[in-house]
C-alpha positions as CSV (number, residue, x, y, z in Angstrom):
1,X,113.4,116.1,106.1
2,X,114.4,112.7,107.5
3,X,113.6,109.7,105.4
4,X,113.5,106.0,106.3
5,X,112.3,102.7,105.0
6,X,110.5,100.7,107.7
7,X,111.6,97.1,108.2
8,X,108.7,94.8,107.3
9,X,108.1,96.3,103.9
10,X,111.5,95.2,102.5
11,X,115.1,94.7,103.5
12,X,116.7,97.3,105.7
13,X,118.1,100.3,103.7
14,X,119.1,103.9,103.9
15,X,117.4,106.6,102.0
16,X,119.5,109.6,101.1
17,X,118.2,112.9,99.6
18,X,120.8,114.2,97.1
19,X,118.7,117.3,96.5
20,X,119.1,118.5,100.1
21,X,116.4,119.0,102.7
22,X,115.6,122.7,101.8
23,X,115.2,121.9,98.1
24,X,113.0,118.9,98.8
25,X,110.7,120.9,101.1
26,X,110.3,123.6,98.5
27,X,109.4,120.9,96.0
28,X,106.8,119.3,98.2
29,X,105.5,122.4,99.8
30,X,104.7,124.4,96.7
31,X,101.3,126.0,96.1
32,X,100.7,124.3,92.8
33,X,99.5,120.8,92.1
34,X,102.5,119.0,93.5
35,X,101.5,115.6,92.2
36,X,103.3,116.6,89.0
37,X,106.6,116.8,90.9
38,X,109.0,113.9,91.5
39,X,111.4,113.6,94.4
40,X,114.5,111.6,93.6
41,X,116.4,109.6,96.2
42,X,119.5,107.4,96.3
43,X,118.5,104.1,98.0
44,X,121.3,102.1,99.5
45,X,120.4,98.6,100.7
46,X,122.5,97.6,103.7
47,X,124.1,94.1,103.6
48,X,125.3,92.0,106.5
49,X,128.9,92.6,105.4
50,X,128.5,96.3,105.3
51,X,128.7,96.5,101.5
52,X,126.2,98.6,99.6
53,X,124.7,99.0,96.2
54,X,123.1,102.2,95.0
55,X,120.3,102.7,92.6
56,X,118.0,105.5,91.8
57,X,114.3,105.5,92.0
58,X,111.8,108.2,91.2
59,X,108.9,108.4,93.7
60,X,105.8,110.6,93.9
61,X,104.5,112.0,97.2
62,X,100.8,112.5,97.9
63,X,99.6,115.8,96.3
64,X,98.5,117.0,99.8
65,X,101.7,116.1,101.6
66,X,102.4,119.7,102.3
67,X,99.7,119.5,105.1
68,X,102.1,117.1,106.9
69,X,105.3,119.1,106.6
70,X,105.0,121.1,109.8
71,X,105.4,117.7,111.7
72,X,108.7,116.9,109.9
73,X,107.5,113.5,108.5
74,X,109.7,110.5,108.0
75,X,108.8,108.8,104.8
76,X,108.6,105.3,103.5
77,X,107.7,103.6,100.3
78,X,104.2,102.2,99.9
79,X,103.0,100.9,96.5
80,X,105.9,102.9,94.9
81,X,104.6,106.1,96.5
82,X,106.0,108.1,99.3
83,X,103.9,108.1,102.5
84,X,104.6,109.3,106.0
85,X,105.6,106.6,108.5
86,X,106.2,108.8,111.6
87,X,106.6,112.4,112.7
88,X,109.7,114.0,114.2
89,X,107.5,116.6,115.9
90,X,104.6,115.8,118.2
91,X,103.6,113.0,120.5
92,X,102.4,109.7,118.9
93,X,100.2,109.1,122.0
94,X,98.6,112.6,121.5
95,X,97.9,111.8,117.9
96,X,96.5,108.4,118.7
97,X,94.0,109.8,121.3
98,X,92.9,112.5,118.8
99,X,92.1,109.6,116.4
100,X,90.2,107.8,119.0
101,X,88.4,110.8,120.5
102,X,88.0,113.3,117.7
103,X,89.2,113.1,114.1
104,X,92.4,112.6,112.1
105,X,93.4,112.9,108.5
106,X,95.8,110.4,106.8
107,X,97.3,110.7,103.3
108,X,97.8,107.1,102.2
109,X,99.8,105.3,99.6
110,X,96.8,103.1,98.6
111,X,96.8,102.4,94.9
112,X,93.5,102.0,93.0
113,X,93.3,99.9,89.8
114,X,90.4,100.4,87.4
115,X,88.7,97.4,85.8
116,X,86.0,98.2,83.3
117,X,84.2,96.6,80.3
118,X,81.4,94.2,79.6
119,X,83.3,91.3,81.2
120,X,84.5,93.2,84.2
121,X,82.3,91.3,86.7
122,X,83.0,87.9,85.2
123,X,86.8,88.5,85.2
124,X,86.8,89.7,88.8
125,X,84.5,86.9,89.9
126,X,87.2,84.5,88.7
127,X,90.0,86.5,90.4
128,X,88.4,87.0,93.8
129,X,87.3,84.4,96.4
130,X,84.0,86.2,97.2
131,X,81.1,86.8,94.9
132,X,81.5,90.1,92.9
133,X,78.0,89.7,91.5
134,X,76.6,90.4,95.0
135,X,78.3,93.8,95.2
136,X,75.8,96.5,94.1
137,X,76.7,99.7,92.4
138,X,77.6,102.2,95.1
139,X,78.9,99.5,97.5
140,X,82.4,98.3,98.5
141,X,83.5,94.8,99.3
142,X,86.7,93.6,101.1
143,X,88.2,91.1,98.6
144,X,91.2,88.8,98.5
145,X,92.8,87.1,95.5
146,X,94.7,83.8,95.6
147,X,97.3,82.1,93.4
148,X,96.5,78.7,92.0
149,X,98.2,77.0,95.0
150,X,95.9,78.8,97.4
151,X,98.4,81.4,98.6
152,X,97.0,84.9,99.2
153,X,98.1,87.2,96.4
154,X,96.5,90.4,97.6
155,X,93.8,92.0,99.7
156,X,92.0,95.3,99.2
157,X,88.7,97.0,98.8
158,X,86.6,96.6,95.6
159,X,84.4,99.5,94.8
160,X,81.6,99.1,92.2
161,X,81.3,102.5,90.5
162,X,79.0,101.3,87.7
163,X,77.6,98.0,86.5
164,X,80.7,97.4,84.4
165,X,83.3,99.6,86.1
166,X,85.2,98.9,89.3
167,X,88.2,100.2,91.3
168,X,90.3,97.8,93.4
169,X,92.2,99.6,96.1
170,X,95.0,97.3,96.9
171,X,97.3,96.9,99.9
172,X,101.1,97.3,99.4
173,X,102.7,95.0,97.0
174,X,102.9,93.9,93.3
175,X,99.5,92.9,92.0
176,X,98.8,95.0,89.0
177,X,100.8,92.9,86.5
178,X,99.2,89.7,87.7
179,X,95.7,91.2,87.5
180,X,96.3,92.4,84.0
181,X,97.4,88.9,83.0
182,X,94.1,87.5,84.3
183,X,92.2,89.8,81.8
184,X,93.3,87.6,78.9
185,X,90.1,86.3,77.1
186,X,87.9,88.9,78.8
187,X,86.5,92.1,77.2
188,X,87.9,94.4,79.8
189,X,90.4,97.2,80.4
190,X,92.7,97.1,83.4
191,X,94.7,100.3,84.1
192,X,95.8,102.7,86.8
193,X,93.4,105.7,86.9
194,X,96.1,107.9,88.7
195,X,93.9,108.3,91.8
196,X,95.2,109.3,95.3
197,X,93.5,108.2,98.5
198,X,93.2,110.0,101.8
199,X,91.2,109.0,104.9
200,X,89.3,111.0,107.6
201,X,88.9,108.8,110.6
202,X,87.6,109.1,114.2
203,X,84.3,109.7,116.0
204,X,83.9,113.2,114.5
205,X,84.8,112.2,111.0
206,X,81.2,112.2,109.7
207,X,80.8,115.7,111.2
208,X,83.6,116.8,109.0
209,X,82.0,115.3,105.9
210,X,78.7,116.9,106.7
211,X,80.4,120.3,107.1
212,X,82.4,120.2,103.9
213,X,80.0,118.5,101.4
214,X,77.9,121.0,99.6
215,X,74.7,119.0,100.3
216,X,75.7,117.5,103.6
217,X,76.1,113.8,104.2
218,X,75.0,111.5,101.4
219,X,71.9,109.4,102.1
220,X,72.3,106.6,102.7
221,X,75.9,106.4,103.7
222,X,76.3,103.1,105.6
223,X,79.4,101.1,106.4
224,X,81.1,100.2,103.1
225,X,78.9,102.5,101.0
226,X,80.4,104.6,98.2
227,X,78.9,107.9,97.1
228,X,79.6,110.9,95.0
229,X,79.4,114.3,96.8
230,X,80.3,117.8,95.8
231,X,82.9,119.7,97.7
232,X,83.3,123.3,96.6
233,X,81.3,122.4,93.5
234,X,83.8,119.6,92.7
235,X,82.4,116.0,92.4
236,X,84.4,113.6,94.5
237,X,84.0,109.9,95.4
238,X,83.8,109.1,99.1
239,X,83.5,105.7,100.8
240,X,82.6,104.6,104.4
241,X,85.9,102.7,104.7
242,X,89.3,103.1,106.4
243,X,92.3,101.3,107.9
244,X,92.0,102.4,111.5
245,X,89.1,100.3,113.0
246,X,87.5,103.7,113.8
247,X,84.4,105.4,112.3
248,X,85.6,107.1,109.1
249,X,85.5,107.8,105.4
250,X,88.0,108.0,102.5
251,X,88.1,110.4,99.6
252,X,89.6,109.8,96.2
253,X,91.5,112.5,94.3
254,X,91.2,112.0,90.5
255,X,93.3,113.7,87.7
256,X,90.4,116.1,86.8
257,X,89.9,117.1,90.5
258,X,91.0,120.5,91.8
259,X,93.1,118.7,94.4
260,X,94.4,121.7,96.3
261,X,91.0,123.4,96.6
262,X,89.4,120.2,97.8
263,X,92.2,119.5,100.2
264,X,92.0,123.0,101.7
265,X,88.2,122.8,102.1
266,X,88.4,119.4,103.9
267,X,91.3,120.7,106.1
268,X,89.4,123.9,107.1
269,X,86.3,121.9,107.9
270,X,88.3,119.4,110.0
271,X,90.1,122.1,111.9
272,X,86.7,123.0,113.5
273,X,87.0,119.6,115.2
274,X,90.7,119.9,115.9
275,X,91.6,117.6,113.0
276,X,95.3,117.1,112.2
277,X,97.3,114.7,110.1
278,X,98.5,111.3,111.3
279,X,101.3,109.1,110.0
280,X,101.2,105.3,109.6
281,X,103.0,104.7,112.9
282,X,99.9,106.0,114.8
283,X,97.3,104.2,112.7
284,X,99.4,101.1,113.0
285,X,98.6,100.7,116.7
286,X,94.9,101.1,116.1
287,X,94.8,98.7,113.2
288,X,96.6,96.0,115.2
289,X,94.1,96.5,118.1
290,X,91.4,96.0,115.4
291,X,93.0,93.0,113.8
292,X,93.5,94.6,110.4
293,X,96.4,92.8,108.6
294,X,99.2,94.2,106.5
295,X,99.9,92.4,103.3
296,X,103.6,91.4,102.9
297,X,104.1,91.7,106.7
298,X,101.3,89.9,108.5
299,X,100.6,87.5,105.6
300,X,102.1,86.7,102.2
301,X,101.7,84.3,99.3
302,X,103.0,81.3,101.3
303,X,99.8,81.4,103.5
304,X,96.3,80.3,102.6
305,X,93.3,82.5,103.6
306,X,92.5,80.0,106.4
307,X,96.0,80.4,107.9
308,X,95.6,84.2,107.8
309,X,92.2,84.2,109.4
310,X,90.4,85.1,106.2
311,X,88.1,82.1,106.2
312,X,85.1,84.4,106.0
313,X,86.3,85.8,102.7
314,X,86.3,82.4,100.9
315,X,82.9,81.6,99.3
316,X,82.7,78.0,98.0
317,X,79.1,78.6,97.1
318,X,80.1,80.8,94.2
319,X,81.4,79.6,90.9
320,X,85.0,78.7,90.1
321,X,87.8,81.1,91.1
322,X,91.6,80.9,91.0
323,X,92.9,78.8,93.8
324,X,89.6,77.1,94.6
325,X,90.8,73.5,94.2
326,X,93.8,74.1,96.4
327,X,91.7,75.8,99.1
328,X,89.1,72.9,99.1
329,X,91.9,70.6,100.1
330,X,93.7,73.0,102.5
331,X,94.1,72.8,106.3
332,X,91.4,75.1,107.7
333,X,93.2,76.0,110.9
334,X,94.4,79.6,111.6
335,X,98.0,80.5,112.4
336,X,97.5,84.3,112.7
337,X,96.8,85.7,116.2
338,X,97.2,88.7,118.4
339,X,99.7,89.0,121.3
340,X,99.7,91.2,124.4
341,X,102.7,91.9,126.6
342,X,102.1,93.7,129.9
343,X,105.5,95.3,130.4
344,X,107.0,95.9,126.9
345,X,106.4,96.1,123.2
346,X,107.3,92.9,121.3
347,X,110.0,93.7,118.7
348,X,108.9,93.3,115.1
349,X,110.3,90.3,113.3
350,X,111.5,88.5,116.5
351,X,110.9,84.8,117.0
352,X,108.4,83.5,119.6
353,X,109.5,80.7,121.8
354,X,107.8,78.2,124.2
355,X,110.1,76.2,126.4
356,X,113.1,77.4,124.4
357,X,111.6,76.1,121.1
358,X,110.7,78.4,118.3
359,X,107.0,78.5,117.6
360,X,106.4,81.6,115.5
361,X,107.4,85.2,115.0
362,X,106.1,88.8,115.4
363,X,104.8,90.3,112.1
364,X,103.6,93.7,113.4
365,X,103.9,95.4,116.8
366,X,103.1,98.6,118.7
367,X,102.4,100.1,122.1
368,X,98.6,100.4,122.7
369,X,97.7,103.5,124.7
370,X,94.1,102.1,125.1
371,X,95.1,98.7,126.4
372,X,98.3,100.1,128.2
373,X,100.4,97.2,127.0
374,X,102.5,96.1,124.1
375,X,100.5,94.5,121.3
376,X,101.4,92.5,118.2
377,X,100.1,90.4,115.3
378,X,101.9,87.0,115.2
379,X,102.3,84.1,112.9
380,X,102.5,80.7,114.6
381,X,104.2,77.6,113.2
382,X,101.9,75.3,115.1
383,X,98.1,75.8,114.4
384,X,97.3,73.9,117.6
385,X,98.6,76.9,119.6
386,X,96.1,79.6,120.2
387,X,94.4,81.9,122.7
388,X,95.9,81.9,126.1
389,X,99.3,80.4,125.2
390,X,102.2,81.9,127.0
391,X,105.2,82.7,124.8
392,X,108.5,84.4,125.3
393,X,109.5,87.3,123.0
394,X,112.2,89.9,122.8
395,X,110.8,93.5,123.4
396,X,112.0,96.7,121.9
397,X,114.2,97.4,125.0
398,X,116.1,94.1,124.4
399,X,114.5,92.3,127.3
400,X,112.8,88.9,126.8
401,X,109.4,88.9,128.4
402,X,106.4,86.5,128.6
403,X,103.4,87.5,126.4
404,X,99.9,86.0,125.9
405,X,98.3,84.9,122.7
406,X,94.9,86.5,122.1
407,X,92.1,86.7,119.5
408,X,91.8,89.4,116.9
409,X,90.4,92.0,117.1
410,X,91.6,92.7,120.7
411,X,88.3,94.6,121.5
412,X,85.2,95.7,119.7
413,X,84.8,92.1,118.5
414,X,81.6,92.9,116.5
415,X,83.2,95.9,114.7
416,X,80.7,98.3,116.1
417,X,83.0,101.3,116.2
418,X,83.7,101.6,112.5
419,X,80.0,101.0,111.8
420,X,79.0,104.0,114.1
421,X,77.1,101.8,116.6
422,X,77.3,101.8,120.3
423,X,80.5,100.0,121.2
424,X,81.8,98.2,124.3
425,X,85.5,99.3,124.2
426,X,88.1,100.2,126.8
427,X,87.9,103.9,125.7
428,X,84.2,104.3,124.9
429,X,82.3,101.8,127.2
430,X,78.9,101.5,125.6
431,X,79.0,104.7,123.5
432,X,80.7,106.0,120.3
433,X,80.9,109.6,119.1
């Protein structure tokens, strides 16, 4: 089983499997609850001088990873967990179109943190830049946290499970220790509940949930709702969320869950709609089209929410929160945009130039089967540049081409597709599902 660590998450490195491919596949593909197994790798960072330093790291794969093994997945590290980045078998374009036209299953590396106790709301209202008090039980809210200097610390989805109990499902990166530090002085507990997250996405995704849930679709189940359903008699949390810009839902596998039974029932229900698994590489193209940003790649702690394009996530009408003073004085101009290139795919990490002067860089890129062009998310040095600017960029074939700055998202500006409404998009003009 090939392994790799994708540039953009950390410095380039090689991942070696000292156990051997056969042993690793037997470990991951067993019939038991494989979340109890660890796969050990030797990780060798590659330096510019060719030197190397080895260290060992123990990583845990998703407990349903065996569903992906027929595709020979290439793995990367996300939140200290293994998740598939790409497949050796199958066409990425075919998987992409199945996501857009039918339904796909993705086992993510998302990492929930639980915050509970009498002061949970008050503590989180200080941490996040949007009001937590407005989030009702059974609802989700996209929330960002900032450092005192206004830099974005993390983004993720906050789920209100009970009045004094929340899960924060964060993006990739270190946040847990910092969040625990903010609990000082509050009557709360902050801990990892050992929950695994998978997502079912695409226009037939709700059909899969209706087929597999013992009592059908929960009512109501609107965009960013959270609900408990039973699958094979097992209670399981589902949310109307995802990271694909498509209609979809996510399910959360808890320690008490019969994970393999639930996974098989969802798989069998999905196969009625030709559902298969998808790696991050395929959902990457769709999330770039939809303007969904990757923490640590598209933005980091050196950027304010305004520079990232998160101005709608900062609520100055609420009470005090960490970073408020810095944000009140910050430049409100955006430096994060999309980029389209008609004849090539911009290379990740490459600089953008205008009249031979560096003006920014590519933070994420992919080929868009829908738009039939290369697409990217970019970070500009000059906030005065924006939509329509013509910039030069090196593409994946090594050729420098002219590309055009565009707004994000690249289509479905109102977000109708993930909300299940009629959408005006290049693939589904005026209709969804």
